[in-house]
N, C-alpha and C positions, 0 to 999 in steps of 0.2 A: 359332388356328383354321386357318388353311394346308392342312392333313392333310387337317382334314375336309371341308370344300370339295372338294378333291379328290377325296374317294371318294364324295361323292356327286355330284357332276358331272361329272366325268369317269370312273366305271367303273362304276357303279350305277346304272341306268338302270331302278326298276321300284317299285313300291311293294306291297310285302308283308302282306294282310292277321294280324291277330294272332293266331292261332290259340284263342281263350277258349273258354269253356264255352256251353253252349245255353242257358247265361240269356238273360233280355229286359235291363232294367235297373241296373246293379249298385247295388248298396245302399252306403245310406251309412253311410260311414265314420264315426266318434268321433272328433272335432276331432281333442284331446288323444294319444289313440293314435297317429291318424296322424304328426301330428308331430314327437313320440318317433320314430317308424319313422326317417321324411326329418331326421331328427338322428341317431340309429343310422347312415345313409345317409350325410354326411358322416365320421365318424370311421371310419366302414369305409373309405371312398375314396383314403382318406390313409395306410392302411398295405397295400393291394391292390396284387398283385407280382403282372408279368408272364412268365409263361416265356422264359428267355433265349436256351432254344433250341428247336427246334418242327419238327416233320412232321406234315401234316396233311394232309387232302382234299379240295375241295369242286366240287360242280355247279352250273357258270354258265349260266343262261339267257338267252335273249335275241331279247324278241318286238319288231317291228316292226311296221309296218305290213301288209307280204306275207310276210313269214317269221318263224320262228322257228327260232334257233342252239342249240342245248344241249349245252356241254363238260365234260368231266370234268380235273379238274389236281389233279394230288399239289405239294406246295410242300414243300419242302427251307429253313428261315431257321434263324441262325446267333448269337452273343451281339455279333459287327459290326455285324450288321443284311444280311448276305450274302445272296440269294433266292436258289434255282435253281426255274424255274414248269413244271413239265413239265406238255404235254397229255396227255392218256391215248387221250381218246374224242375222239370230239365225229359228233355225234347219234347215240351206241351205238357207231359204227365202230370199233374200238381202230383206233389211231394204233403203229403196232410198225417200229423200237421209237420212244418217245414224241418228239414236239416238245416243244425246251423252251429258252427264254430265262435267260439269270443277269444281273441287280444285283442295287445295294443300293442300301440305303433305310434309316434309322438308326430309326424308328418306325416300327410295323406300325399302319396307320391303323384296323382293326378294334377294338381294344382297348379293353375298356368301363371305363379311367382315358378316354378320346379324347372319349368321351361323359356327360365326368362334367355331374352339374347343381350347380355351385357356390352353396350360399345365399347371398355375398354379389355374382352374376352373373342371378342368377334372383331374380323372382316365384313363391311356392311358393303353390299353390292345393288340401287336400284335395279328391277326383273321386269317392272310394266303393271299397266293395271290389269285387273281382273277382278270378274265376280265369283265368292264363294255363298253358297247355298243365300243368293239375292240381291247380296252384301258386294257393294264396293271395293275394291281393297285395292292396295299398292303393295306388290310384289318385292321379294328382296332374299337375293343369294347370299348366306354366312358360310363363311369358314373360322373355325376356331383356329387362335392362333399357334394354342401350343397341343400336339396331339391328348386326345385324352378316349378314355373307353366309350365314353361319351358326346355324342356332338347333334346340334342343330344343325342344317344343312339348309331353311328356306324357310320364311317368312309371314306372312297373310297379313295387313294391316285394315281393320276398319278406316276406312279416309274418315268417319264421323268423330271414331273415341275413341282411338289409336291404338286400342288393343288390340291382341292375336286373332284373327277366327280360324288361321291351320298354322299348323308349324309340322316339316320333314325332319324328320334325328336317323342318325345310325345310331348301333353300338353291338360295339363287339366284346367277345371274352375266349376262351382258349376254346368250350362247346358251340360259338357260334355270332353268325358276323350277320344283325339284324335291321332292315331299313323300315318305317315308320312313320306314323302319322298319327295327331292329334285335332281334334277340333273343340274349338269354343265359342258358348253365344249365353249372354243373360237369361241370367233368371234369377229373378228377382231383383235385390240390391248386389246381388252375384255376378262376376263371371267367371261362367261356370263347365265343364268337360261337356263333349256331347257324345263323342266320340273318340275311341284310340285303336289304335288296331296293330300290330306286328308281322314283317313276315322274316321265315328264323330255318338256317338248314342249321340242323343239331346234329351233331356227332352222337352215335348210340351208348346207351347208358342206360341203368335201372329206371320203370315206369314212375312217379310220382306223380299226383296231383292235388292241389288242395284248391277251398274253394272261395278263401279269398285274393281277388285280383293284387298282383307283388307280391305274391308268395310264394318262396325261391321253390322252386321245386323242377325236376330234371324228366327230360321223354325219351324213349327208350322209339328213337326213330330212328330211320340213315338219314344222309344227312341229303338226301333229296330224294324225293321234290320237298320242299318246305314247308314245315307247319304255318298255318296260319292260325291267329288268335283275334276275335273284333269284339272288343269289351263299347255294348251302346247306352249311356246313363241319360235317363227318365224320374220323373216327379220325386222332383227335389225338393225338400222343405226342411224353412230352417222354426225350429220348435224353440224356446229357452232353454231348455233343460229336457233332459231323459234319465227316468228312475234309476240309480243305480243298479237295481237288481234287473235289468234285460240285461245287464255285463254280467250276468251271475255274484257282484259284489253284494256283499250283506253288511246292510247296516248295522254301526255299534249301537244296540241298545242304548237306553239312557237310561241312568243311575238309578236305583229302587229305593227308597225309605225316605222321608224329609231330611232326616241327617242327611245322607247321600248331595242333596241338593245347594249347600252349602247355605250363605246370610241371604 
């Protein structure tokens, strides 16, 4: 769960309220139907695939006691985990050329598989029926059986495909107690995050920022009011490959001379 703790505590300080219908209280779900759907979810997650190569954009809004900063980014990620993160605009002002950083991480921390509610690790209680972004969902209260720094506390499953539409989570460290949500939806052949956020009261410390979501950072803010951070993902595409030069990797040149090429 280390990647998820980094996600919640180091990069996203905002709680995003779910976009649900204007109804009041969720209707009680038939327990048998809800439990059957949760069993389907367990099976679906065993076979879930993440895109090996992708390009996407995101808008990140960070708000503290005295300021709000909104950044637009474009990210390239290859199968080896290399990423190029371009900052294309700040507070509506384009950056030309965009600023960028490159880095590598084997696992992308926002994938739906990283928020798995495993029936062996969680106690699950059906909690009703709701609408999430216009889609009918069974809702569940979930409790991690063994205490941990990161835990999912609720999950809402699409009744049609048994995949999560929304999950709530908590995360804690020496400097922050965070609550957050993440929403998912279909993108081509994949089930991808659409919005994620955390709200966190952070102890005072040296200020540092990073363009990459989920990169370690500390924030020089008092513990109250909370710092809020929201990331909205858009414009996913899935090319077959990305040239290594995009990540600053220089391909090894072919040997010169006929003799060096072998028989």
